[in-house]
C-alpha positions in Angstrom: -10.1 -28.0 5.2 -10.2 -24.8 4.6 -10.0 -21.9 7.1 -12.3 -18.8 7.5 -10.7 -15.4 6.9 -8.0 -14.2 8.9 -8.2 -11.1 11.0 -6.6 -9.1 8.6 -8.6 -10.1 5.8 -11.9 -9.2 7.4 -10.1 -5.5 8.1 -9.5 -5.2 4.2 -12.8 -6.3 3.3 -14.4 -3.6 5.6 -11.5 -0.9 4.0 -13.7 -1.6 0.8 -16.7 0.0 2.5 -15.4 2.8 4.3 -17.1 5.3 2.4 -20.0 5.9 0.6 -21.1 9.0 -1.2 -18.9 10.6 0.5 -20.2 10.1 3.9 -17.4 8.2 6.0 -19.5 4.8 7.2 -19.9 3.7 10.6 -17.7 0.6 10.3 -14.6 3.0 9.6 -15.1 4.8 12.8 -15.4 1.3 15.0 -12.8 0.3 13.1 -10.5 2.9 14.3 -11.7 2.0 17.6 -11.5 -1.3 17.5 -7.7 -0.6 17.0 -7.6 1.7 19.8 -6.8 4.5 17.4 -8.8 7.8 18.0 -11.3 9.4 15.7 -10.4 12.1 13.5 -11.8 13.7 10.7 -8.1 13.8 9.2 -7.7 9.8 10.3 -10.7 9.0 8.4 -9.6 10.8 5.5 -6.5 9.6 5.3 -8.1 6.2 5.2 -9.7 6.8 2.5 -7.3 8.0 0.3 -4.9 5.4 0.7 -7.7 3.1 -0.5 -8.1 5.4 -3.5 -4.5 6.3 -4.1 -2.4 2.9 -3.1 0.7 3.7 -3.5 0.9 7.1 -3.2 3.7 8.8 -0.9 2.7 10.5 2.5 3.2 14.2 0.7 0.7 13.0 -2.3 -2.0 12.0 0.7 -1.4 14.9 2.7 -2.3 17.0 -0.9 -5.4 15.0 -1.6 -6.8 15.5 1.9 -6.5 19.0 2.1 -8.0 19.4 -1.2 -10.8 17.7 0.6 -10.9 19.0 4.3 -9.4 22.3 3.4 -6.3 22.4 6.5 -4.0 19.5 7.3 -0.4 19.8 8.6 2.3 18.1 7.0 3.2 16.7 10.4 -0.7 15.8 11.4 0.0 13.4 7.4 3.1 11.9 9.1 1.8 11.3 12.7 -1.8 10.2 11.6 0.1 7.3 8.4 2.6 6.3 11.7 -0.3 5.6 13.9 -2.1 3.7 10.9 1.1 1.8 10.3 1.3 1.0 13.8 -2.2 -0.3 14.2 -1.8 -2.2 11.1 -4.5 -0.5 9.6 -2.5 0.1 6.4 0.9 -0.4 5.2 4.0 1.5 4.7 6.0 0.1 2.2 9.9 1.7 0.7 11.4 0.7 -2.8 14.9 1.7 -2.8 15.2 5.0 -3.6 11.8 5.9 -3.3 10.0 7.7 -0.9 7.6 5.3 1.4 4.6 4.9 0.2 1.4 3.5 1.9 -1.7 1.0 1.0 -4.3 -0.2 2.5 -3.8 -4.1 1.1 -2.5 -5.4 4.3 -2.1 -9.1 5.7 -1.1 -11.0 2.4 1.8 -10.9 2.2 2.0 -9.5 -1.7 4.8 -7.9 -3.5 5.3 -5.1 -5.8 6.3 -4.2 -9.3 7.6 -1.0 -10.0 8.9 0.3 -13.5 12.3 1.8 -13.3 11.3 4.8 -15.2 8.2 6.4 -14.6 8.1 4.5 -11.0 4.3 3.4 -11.7 3.7 0.5 -9.0 1.7 -2.5 -9.0 0.8 -5.1 -6.9 1.8 -9.0 -7.6 0.5 -11.5 -5.4 3.1 -14.0 -3.7 5.0 -15.8 -6.7 3.9 -19.1 -5.9 0.3 -18.2 -5.0 0.8 -19.2 -1.3 3.3 -18.2 1.7 5.9 -20.4 1.5 8.3 -17.3 0.5 7.8 -16.8 4.0 10.4 -19.9 4.7 13.5 -18.7 4.2 16.4 -21.3 4.0 18.2 -20.0 7.3 15.8 -18.1 9.4 18.7 -17.2 11.9 16.1 -17.7 15.1 13.7 -15.1 13.5 10.1 -16.0 13.5 9.3 -14.6 10.2 5.6 -12.8 9.5 6.3 -11.0 6.3 8.1 -11.3 2.6 9.1 -8.3 1.0 9.7 -8.8 -2.8 10.1 -5.8 -5.0 9.9 -6.9 -8.9 11.9 -4.0 -10.9 11.6 -3.5 -15.0 10.4 -1.2 -17.7 6.5 -0.7 -17.6 5.3 -1.1 -21.6 5.2 2.5 -22.0 8.6 3.0 -21.1 9.6 0.1 -22.7 8.7 1.3 -26.1 9.7 4.5 -25.4 13.4 3.2 -24.9 13.3 0.8 -27.6 12.4 4.0 -29.8 15.3 6.0 -28.5 17.7 3.1 -28.8 16.3 0.8 -31.9 18.5 -2.3 -32.1 20.4 -2.9 -35.6 18.2 -6.0 -37.1 19.8 -5.5 -40.0 22.6 -8.6 -41.2 
């Protein structure tokens, strides 16, 4: 028997409809209020920009918000992102050797695929299609609620460029 959507899935569905024609929807305002977050133009703008630019850094998100709202301090960006992460409205990921990145896809235990060269990043569903990746051989008494998996490699563009720079000798 199939269970209904989780609270996180319902939140994710609401995220898809935060903004319409540049006007904030009531659901975005209500979502912040339901999670005990003070509603500000900066937070609403950050939520929208995170939805539009998944895997962006705080500085990239701040630049985008500034281009739309005008002034927002770097500290206000970091503080607002911290609040949204703490309230589980967005997700913070930090791949090795990279600045923290933010996305609005939360609560589904997805993973990431990153190009070692250009750092392009894609969401990847759980490798087995379910959440068995949350089951560790030995959980040391932890109640595990998230697994973070990152697949590393080279995207087709970077792989092709590498092959052109260093062609293999195919002659006998």
